[in-house]
Structure formats: C-alpha cells, structure tokens
N, C-alpha and C positions, 0 to 999 in steps of 0.2 A: 833100321833106325836112320833118321835123317841128321843133317848137320846141326840143325837147331837143337835136337834132343841132346846131342853130345855136349854142345856148349852150355845148355841148361844144367846138365849133369855135372859139368866142370864147375859151374857157378855154385852148385849145392856143395860139392866137396870143399871148395875154397871157403865158403861161408862157415861151414862146420868147423873147419881147421881154424879160422879166424876168430871164432866166437868161444872157443873152448875155455878161455880164461876170463872172458869178459865179466861174468857174475861174481868171480871169486878173486879179484885182485887183492882185496884186504886180506883174506884168508891165505892166499899164496905167499905174500910177503911176510906174513907172520910165521907161517910154518917153514918156509924155505930159508929166510934170512933173519927172522926174529925181529921184523920191523912192524911196529904197530901205529906209527904216526899216520893219520889219514891224509895229511898234506902231502907226504911223500908219495902215497898211492895216487893221489890226484895229479901230481907233477909227472908221474911216470905215464899215466894214461893220456895226459896232455902232450907229452913228447911223442907218443905213439901217433896221436892225431896229427901232430905237426909233420911227422915224416910222411904220412899218407897224403897230407895236403900239398906238400912240395913234390911228392913222387908222381902223383897221377898225371898232372899237367905235362911233366917230362915224358912219361910213357905215352900219352896221347899225341904229343908232338912227334916222338920217334915213330909212332905207328903210321904217320903220313909217309914215311920213307921205307919202313920195314913192316912186313906182314905181322899182324897181331900175334899169331900162333908161333911164329919164329921167335918173337920176343919172349913169349910165355915159356918155351922150352928152356931157355937159358936162365930167366929170372927165378922160375920156380925151383930149378935145380940148386941154384945158389941159396934160395930161401931155406930149402930142405937141409942143406949142409949146415947152415947157421943155426937152425933149430936143434940139430943134433949137438952142436957146441953148447947151446943154452942148457940142454939136457945134462951135459957132462961137467960144466964149470961150476965151481963153488964160490967163485969170486963175484961179489955184489957188482963191482965196477965193470968187470968183463961181461957180466950178464946184461947190464944196461946197454953197453956198447954194441954187443953182438945181436941183442934182440931188436934194437932200433934199426940197425942195418938190415936185419932180416925183414922187418916190416917194409923198409924201403923197396925191397925187391918183391916181397909178397904182394904189395899193392898193385902190381901190374895186372893181377887178375881182374881188376875193375874194367880193363879194356874189353872184356867179353861182353859186358852190358850193352854199350853202343854198337859193338860188332854184331850182336844178334839182331838189333833193331835195324841195322843196315841191310841185312840179307833177306828180311821179311817184307811182305807187302804192307803198304801203309795202313790198310784197313785192319790189319792184325795187330797193330801196335798197342791199342788200349788193352787188349786181353793179354799180350805178351808182357807189357809193363806190369800188369797186376800179377801175372804168374811169377815174374822175376822177384817182385816184392814179396810174394808168399814164399818163394825159394829162400830168400833172405831170412824170413821169419822162421821157416822150417830149419834152416841151418843154424839159427840161434837156439831153436829147441834142441836140436841134436848136439850142438856144442855145450849147451848148458847142462844137459843130462850126462853126457860123456865126461865133461869137465867135473860135475859133481861126484860122479862115481870115482874118478881119479883122485879127487881131493879126499873123499871119504875113506876109500879102501886101498889107495896106493900112495906112494910119495908124490907130491904135487908136480915134481920135476918130470914125471912121466907124461904130463900133458904135452911137453915139447917133442916127445917121441911121436905122439899121435899127430901133432902138427907137421912133423917131417914126413911122415907117411902121406898126409894129405897133399903136401907140396909135390912129392915124387909122383903121386897119382896124377895130378894135374900135368906135370912134365910129360909123363907117359902118354896121356890122352892127346896132348898137343902134338907130340911127335907122331903118334898114330894117324891123326887126321892129316898131317902134312905129307906122310909117306904113303897113305893108303890110296891105291888106284881108284877107289870108289869116289874119292873127293878130289882127285887131281883136275877134274874138269872144272871145278869151281875156281875161277881165276882169282877170286879174293883170297884164297888160301895160298896160292903159289907165288903171288907177286905183292909188292907193296901197294897200299891203297893209292888210287890216282889222286894227285893233289889238284883239287879244283877250288879255286878261291871263291868263296861265296860270302857275301856280306851278312854277318850275323846281326840280328836285332839286339844290339848291346844294351839299349835302354830297357828292353823287355827282360833281357838276361839279368840286369842289375836289379830290377824289381823282384823277380822270382828268387834271385840269389839273396837279397836282404831278408825277405819273408822266410825262406828255408834256413837261413842262418839262425834266426831266432827259434824257428821250430826245432832244429836239431839241437840248439843249445838247451832248450827245454827238455826234450827227450833224453839227452844224454846226462842231463844234470840229475835225473832220478835213477840212473842205471848203476853207477859204480858201487853204491852203498845199499842198493835195493835188498839184496840177500841178507845183509847185516840188519837192515831196518825190519824185514820180515821176521828174522830170528828173535828180534828184541820184543815183538808184540805177540809172537805165536808160542805155542807150547811144544811145537816140533823142533827138535834139535837135530836136523838132518840136512846135509848139503844137497841131497838129492831132492827133498821136498822144496828147499829154497830155489834150486835150479828150475824146478817145474813151475813155481810161482813166478819166477823171472820170465819164464817162457810162454806164459798165458797169452800175451799179444800175438805170438806166433800161431797158436791154435786158432785164435779168433781170425787172424788174417786168412787162414785157409778157408774158413766159412765165408769170409768176405769175397774171396776170389770166386767161389761158386755162385754166390749171390749176384756179383757183378756180371757173370757170364750169362745168367738168366734174366737179369734186369739191367740192361744197358743204361748208364746215366743219361738222362735227358738234358740236363743243364750242368755243365762242368763247373762253372763258376759258383752256382747255388750249392753243388755238392761240397765244395771246399768250405763254404760258410757253415753248413751244418756240421761238417767234420770238426771244425774249430770249436763250435759250441759244445759238442759232445766231449771234445778233449778236456775242456774246462771242467765239466761235471766229473769225468773219469779221474782227473787228477785231484780234485777236491775230495772225492770219496777215498782215494788211496792215502790221503793225509789224515784220515779219521782215526788211525791207530787201533781200529777194531778189525781183527783178522777177516771175518765174514764180509764186512763192508769193503775192506780193501780188495778182496777177490772180486766183488762186484764192480768196483772202480777199475780194477785191472782189465776186466772184460770190456767195459765201455771205453776205456782208453785205448785198448788194442784195436777195437773197431775204428775209432776216430783217427788214430795215427796211420793205420793202413790206408784208409780211404783218402786222408789228406796227402800223404806222401805220393801215392799213386797219381792222384789228380795233378799235383805240381809237376810231376815228371811228364805227364801227358801234355800239359801246357807247354813245357819246354820243347819237347819233340815236335809238337805241332807247328811251332814257329822256327824250327831248325831245318837244315837240309841234310839228307843221308851222308853226304861227303864231309859235313861238318859236325856230325853227331858226337864224335869222340871229343873234339876240341870244345864244343859248346857244353857238353856234359862235364868236361873237366873244369870249366869255369864255374858252373853251378856246384860241382863238387867241392871246389875250393872254398866257396862260401859256407857250404854245409860243414866241412871240416874245421873251418874257423869257428863255427858255432860249437862244434864238439870240443875243439881245443880250449875255448873260453870256458866251457862247462867244466872241463877236466882240471883246469888251473884253479878254478874257484870252488869246486864241490868240496875238496878236502878242507878248505878253510871254513866254509859254511857249516859243515858237519862238526868241525872242531869247536867252533864258536857257539853254534845255535842248535846242534842236535841233528838226528837223523831225519826228523820230520820236515825240517825247513826246506830242503830241495823241492818238495812237492808243492809247498806254498809258493815259492818263487816261480816255479813252473806254471802255476795257475795264473799268476801276474803276467808272465811272458805270453801265454796264450791269449790273454785279453788284449795285450799289445799287438799281437799278430792279427787278431780279429779286426782291430781298429785300422791298422795298416792296410790289410787286405781290402777292407771295405772302401777305403779312400783310394788305394792305388788301382784296384781292379773292378770291384763290384759296382761302385757308383758310375765309373766311366762306361762300363758295359751297358748299364741301364739307360744312361743318357744317350749313348750311341744308338741303342735300340729304339729309343723313343724318336730320335731325329730321323732314323731310317723309316720308321712307320709314317711319320709326318710327311716326309718327302714322297713315299709311295702312294699316300692318299691324295696328294696334290698332283 
C-alpha cells in the first residue's frame, strides 16, 4: 500500500466520524437534552461551522512550519479525548463547550486533502479530486447509517464513542506513517513543508470563493432538517431509512466517479454550467413533498452537486501551486464554511417560520443566482477570450 492509499483511508475514517451526527441534530438534541426548538439546532450547527472556518486557516498556516502528520497526531488525540468527554457529560453547557473545542482540533484532518494533491502528479489531480469527493460522500453514507443505527437502537450519546474511536484511529495511522521505515524516505513526512512564497491569483480565488459560498449555503440549507422533512412526507418511521435517504447523493457520487474516469470532461467550464442547471431541477423535485418524486430529485441533485463541487476544486488547483495548495484551499474553504455558517444560522428560523419545505425553495433561488454569477464571471469571459484567440490565430 502506498502513501496516497493511507491518506485516502484516513480521510474516509475522518469523514465517517465527522458525519455521524449530521442528519440527526434535531433528534439528538431532543433525545439527549429535551430541546425541540429548531433555532437552537441551527445555532449549534452554525457554531460548529464557525469553528471549522477559523480552525482550518490556522492549521494550514501551521503546516508551513510543521509536517501535516505531526500536527494530526496531536490534534486527533485531543479531539478523541474531548469526544469521550461529550459522551460522559450530562451538562448542556459543558457539551456545547467541549464539542466546539473538539471540532476545532478535529478540523485539522482537512490538511490531508491538499497534502494528497501535493504528493501526486499534476495529471492525476482531476481523478484524485473526484475520488476524494466520493470519499466524502461515502463517509457521509457511512456516518448517516451508523448514526441512524445509534439513534434508533442505542442512546444517542454513543455516537461520541464512535467519534472518539475514529479520532484515535487517525492518530494511530498518522503515527505509523511518521515512524514506519517504509515512508521515512519521503521527505514531506519527516520535515516541515518548504515555505516557498508564491503569488496566489487572489482575484480568481475571490470569484471561486463567492460562487462556492452560495453553493455551500444552498447545499447545507437543505441538510439539517432533511431527515425530519422526509419523515413528515413518508410512511417510514425509521432513522435508518431517513439516513439512507439523506445519503443518496453519496451513492450517486460513487457512480459519478466511475463515469468521470471513463469519460474525462472535455470542457470544465461547460460542465459546471450543466451541473448548476441539473441542481435546480433536483432541488425543485425534492420540494415536491411526494416521496417518490423526492427520491428522483435526490438522485439528480446528487449528480449535480458532485460534478459541480469537483469541477470548482479542479479550477482552484489548476490556478494554484503545490507549495500553496493548503493555504489557497484554506481561503476557499473559508468562503465555503461561511456559506455553511450562514445556512446554519438561518435554517432554524426559516423552518420555524415557513416549514420544512422552504429550505428547498430558497436553495432553488440560490442555484439560479449562482448560475447567473457564474455565467457573468467565468463563462462569458472564457467564450470572449476563446473568440479573440481564434481571431488572432486566423490573422
């Protein structure tokens, strides 16, 4: 097994651990603390996003001085201990405090993503970005299913025992890679990354950041109460079924990975355009309140969001330099988490005032706005530049 395999496996473990509670925040707070106010659920989710948003740029900056795996050994150990505390505490205030600090340390696993892209060849990046996106979706599937089983058949607090196990596994894998003679020859493991100052295309990063801010806002607006929405329109009263419905985009992403491997995208910019159009259709169908139509919409949306997110990441890394991957990705990740934060702060209020269907309708409007912004910021400019180049070549 090569280094990339170990890092991808670590990513899978991290995402499963991270997504265990995502579909079940409303049910968790009700069963654990007797809290049913959707606004409080939204605020908690927003607080988690804020912690990730401020944490990752810090870890990315620290990774310029200390090797990524050395950071992960420490941070994942601390996250695991805090997860054990969240399992044991019965205090609502202490749970909030400990779980948010846990997320601060747990978020360091995001360093693995740019680290993988730094150690592979440039021509392998498109496939690897797609593979990592699928890993995130598969982790979402695993997390949703395991979390659903824990909520259905165990006390919900046992989710944090599983989280702790995931953190300690990542710690052990990072320690093994650092100490194994098999990988000691890889200089990137045993010393801090070489600090090479490269000028980032900040204008480009800003454009991609703004677009993905709205994209992630839309995506996460429909997540926190999706399982509750499904249960309100379906005859199935099972958290396992709800988790499976929540995870449909993950299954679709796996199909998308194999499709992209066999059919490499010819036009990256046109692919983003079609993904946004499909996303609008998928979101509209999910708002239908008919369970069969919702499943169809979930499948279409899963394809769209996978293709869209992969292509936006490819755009970023095409314009970045390997030595600046972590820092540039942290900038984009800041925008993305800002979108998640805004969605989290508003979704509880939206559901409380307008009901469970409204997040889907707002997401449709947001995707239309992204489509317009993208067409203006990228697609028109690319076509104009291409036309000018063709004109020059003919003359």
